[in-house]
N, C-alpha and C positions, 0 to 999 in steps of 0.2 A: 506497501501499499502504499509503502514511501516514496515511490518513483512516481504516482499517480498524480496529475495534475486539481488544483481546487479554483471549482467555481469561486464567484466572491459571494455565496450562499453558503462554503464549506463547512463559517463554526455554525453558524446558526443550522445547521441541519443533527449538528454532530449535539446540539444544546436541545435540541426540539427531541432528540433521541434516536436519531433514526440509526438503522442497518447501512451504515455505507459498502459499499461493493465498488471492484474496478468495471470501466466499463469505456470501451473508449476512449483511453486513456487516462479518464478522468476517474476521482473516488466521489460515486454517486449515491443520492437516498435510494434503496432501493424498498424499503417502507420507513415506517414510523411505528411509535405503540401503539397506533391506532388497528393497524393490521393489513395487510393486501386485502383482503376482503372486505371489509369494513368501510377502506379507503376507500375502493372500486366504488360502493354503493353509496358510501357518500357524496363523490362527484356528478356523478348518475341525478343524487337527489337532490342537493346544493349547489357548493360551491367547494372546488381544488384548486390545491396552488401546486403550480411544476415549477420544479429548477429544470430550464434547456438551456442554461448557460453556455453550456460543451459543442452546442452547434456553431456553427463556422456563421460569420454575417458581415459579407463585405459591400462594399460600395462603386456601382459602377456608373462614373463619371463621362463627358464627352464635350465635344463643339454643339452637340443639340442634341433634344431626345433621338430622333429620325435617326441621326447619328450611334449614339447609343443600343436604339432597338435595332437597328438591322445589322449589328454585329451581333448582339445576341442571338439572334437569329440564327444562326450558324451554326450556333454552339447547341441548340433546342429545336424541335417539332412545335414550339408553341406559337401563337400569335401574339408577338412581341409588343411592335410598330404601335396596333388596336387598340393594345394598354390602355385608360384613360387613368390622368392622373386621381391619386387616389384608392387607386384599384392593386388589389393583390389576385395572379395567379398558380396553380400548380403546374407545375413541370420537370422534366427529368435530364439531364444530356444523357445522350447517346453516341456512343461507337462505331464504326466505321462495318463492325458486322451489323447494327442494328440492339445490339444491346445497352442497355441503363446502368451509365456508369454512378449516376446517382441520380438521389430526385430533390426534387427541390422546391422553395415559393418562390416569387417573385415577383414583387409592391414597386409600381412609379411614384417616386419621387419628385415630383416635378418633370425637371429634364434629366432627371436619375435616376437608376435603378436599383434598388435595395436587395439581394438576395441571400438568402438561407439556408443553409447547405447541414447534412448528414455530418455530426465531428466527426466517425473515422475518414469519412469520403475528402475534408473538408480542405486539405493540404493538398493532397490531389486535383479539387477540384480548382483551388487558386492559381496552381499550377497552369494547370487545362483554360482554365482563364487571361491570365495573363500571356501565356505564347498564343494566343490565338485572337487574342483584342488590340493588346498595346501594339505599338506607340499610341493608335487613333483613340483610342476606347482606356481612360485609369485605370486599373484593379486595384484596392483600398482594400484588403482586411482590414474589419474595425476589432482589433484583439481590447478595447477597453469598453466594450458592453456586453453586459448582462442581457439573458432575453428571460423572461416567468412567463408564464402560461396562466391564466386564471379561467377553469372550466367547468359548465356543468350551468343549471336553471337559474344557480340564484346569479351568476357572475356581473348580468348588468348592471342587476342594481346595485348589485358593489362599489362598478366602476360607476355609475352614473352617480351613485350617493358620493363618489369624491370630482366627477366633472362631467356634466351630464351632457355634456357631446358625445359621452360613449355611448347613449341610447338611442342617439340620432344615428349611428352605424345601423349597416346593415351587413348580408354576410359575405367575403372577402373586401368591404371597405377597409381602404389602414386613414389614418391622420393624428395630428401630435394631441397628445392631451393632458394633462398637469393636473398628476396626484398625489395630494399630501405633498404640494410642492416640488413634487421633484418631474422634468419635461421628461416624456414617454412615447417613443412612435410606438403605435396603437394599430393593430392592428385585427376586424374580428375572426378570426380565424383559432384553429385547435390541430390536434390529432387524436383526439377521443371521442368524435359524432355528437358532441354536445356544442351550444354555445359557448361560447368562448372567447380571450382576448389571446392572445400573445401582446410582449409588453417589450420593446428592446429599451435598457437603461442603459443611462453611464456607472460601469460597473460599479465606483465610490459610492454612490443612492444606491444601489440593488438592494442593501442588506435593511434600509431604512425604509425603502417601500417595502421589500415582503413583509416586513414585521406591522407595517400598517396595514397591508391589505391583511394581515394572519387575526388581523385587532377587530378585525371585522365582522358583525354576526355571522357564523356558517358557513365559514371558508374555516380549509382544515389544507395540510401540507399533506400531498400527496406525492407516493415513489413511482420508483420505476417500474414497481412489479404489477402495480394499479395502473397505470399508464399503456403497458403491456396488456392487461385483459380488456383496456376501454376501449383501445384502438383495433382490438382483435375483434372483440363484436360489432363495434363499427366497421368490418370489412378492409380496413386500408393498408397496407403492405407494409411492414417492416424493410428497410434495405439492407444487404447481406443474407435475410431469411428467405424474404418470399419475391425478391426483384436482387438481381445482383446484373454485373457486367453481360453472364448470359445470358440473360432473359428480354425478349424483347416485349414493347409496350402492346401490343399482338396477345402476347401470348399472357400478358402481365393482365389481359383486361383495362387498359389503360388507354383506351386510344381516345375515351371522352373525352381525353385532354390535347384532342390533338384538334384544332379548331376548324374550319372550314376553309379557311383563307390559305395553311398550311396544305391542306390535302391537294392529291393530283385534281386539276384542274382550276382550284385555287387560286389567288391572285399573285400568290408569293408559296407556291407549292416547294416542297424538297429544301436542298439549300443548306440540309446538316447530315452532321457524321448518321451512315447509313441506310440514308432517306431509301435506295431500292430497295432491301430487306423489310423497310416498313411496309412500304407502299402495298409491295408484291402482298405483301400478309396480308392487309387492308383488306386488297382486291381478292386474296385467294384465300384467305383464312392462316391459319398455321397449324402446327400436327398436335400442338396442347394449350390449354386452357387452362388461365388459374379458377379457382372456385371454393363458394364456400360448404363445410362439409358437418355435418351433423352426427358425433359417432352416438350409437347404442349404447344404454347401461350409463355408466358414471365412472367408467376410466375412462381419463384422457386419453389422444392421443399427442404426441408429441413432433417435433419436427423430426423428419426422419423415419419416420413409421411407412414403411413400402408399402401401397395399394395394391389389390388385386381384384380381380372381375369377378370370381368364382369363392368360395367355402374354403374350398381342396382344389389342387390343383391350379389350371388355368394358369390367364396371363397378371404378369407386375401390368400395370396401367397407369400407375404415376406414383408420388408420393407427399406428406404431409408438410409443408415448407415452417405454417405454424401452429401451435396446439392447444389447448389448454383450460381448463375451467374457467364459462363463462358467468358469472356470479351476478348478472342480471338475468338469464336466462335459468341458471341454476340447474346449468347440466353440461356438459364438453363441447367444445368449438374448435374446431380446426382448421385452415385456408393450404391449399396446396395445387397441384400441377396435375390432371390425368387428362389422358388421348382425347381430343377434343371430342371422338364419339360418343364418348362417355361425362361427357361434358353437364349433357343436360340436365337442370331442377329433377330433383324425384329417381337419379337415375341408385339402381341398391350397388355396393360395391363393399369390402372387406377392406379393415385395415388387420398387418400385423404386429402385433405387442408381444415383445416377452415370448416368440414360437406359435404362438395364438392368432388363430385369424375371428376380428370382431368384427361385428355389421356396420357398416355406414351410409349417409346419403346423402348425393350432390343437393347444396340447398342454396336457396338466393340469398345473394346476398342484399345489403348489410345484414347480422344478426338481428340486432339492433337497430332500427330506423335512425336516421339524423334528425338532430335537433336543433337543425341551426336558423338562423336569421334570419328569413329570402326580404 
């Protein structure tokens, strides 16, 4: 643990009694005394505070929005140029084979683009952007800012009680807020499936802001354990597990994130790494597909569980990439990849757990409906 990096909230986590674990090179709280199950249920019912400061924050700036957006579109298959000021989108970097190098959020702040990437990928992502975009576009890692997520049905009331402008924000809006004297870059987003906000804050003010938020009615600190079960129930991919450099957007069922203007026959079609593969798969389909999986019984099916098309014999047709117990459903849930011909909702399959095949069913995602403020 001694060689791990600390976020600005490390001391607060320890003070709150968190169990700290290594995660993406950082010492992070996996749970607090409340426990993973109750933390999960609290975030679904009230408001959870998450430290996501280990993620990478980067600002791209150039001579104009047009220049910045068009440059970034050479790295992602998203409509960046059409993004309105004060709005955010989900996206991903692709490689020459059409695989996903990382998934990310990007927001327009005037003529600049604010990008948030995964902790384990941020060094590679920054190198990728610098190599491809500089010197025309400046790529500036923001190493002096923390990131706090406030998630749950009570999140709006909590933030609006500190700055009324929070209540005016719709899903994927971004704006500056003043929270207890701390100026933050707020986005109405998150990765739990719940309504909520992500707050980029100067690192020296992060602990004071976190304490002010935790002092509000109904706010509890939530660790990585519950964050994982929340995002799994929401059907959201975890990079390095459900998606990686060998997974294409079509296989991952993420083509909803590729806007019409970047698709075949769009005004700015293609032009990003792996265009040919991605467009071919969007036209003809892929051999496998990410799906939801509902195991029968109470035994969770974890990452790496092989999936077969028969209770005995038969063929291996896929693999679980995320799995565990879903506290909101009160049952095991999982995501994984299966052959496209086995991907229809309701298809019966079997997962092999400790040498025994147990039944499961292909299910519609998300397992828990999103609660975003549209």
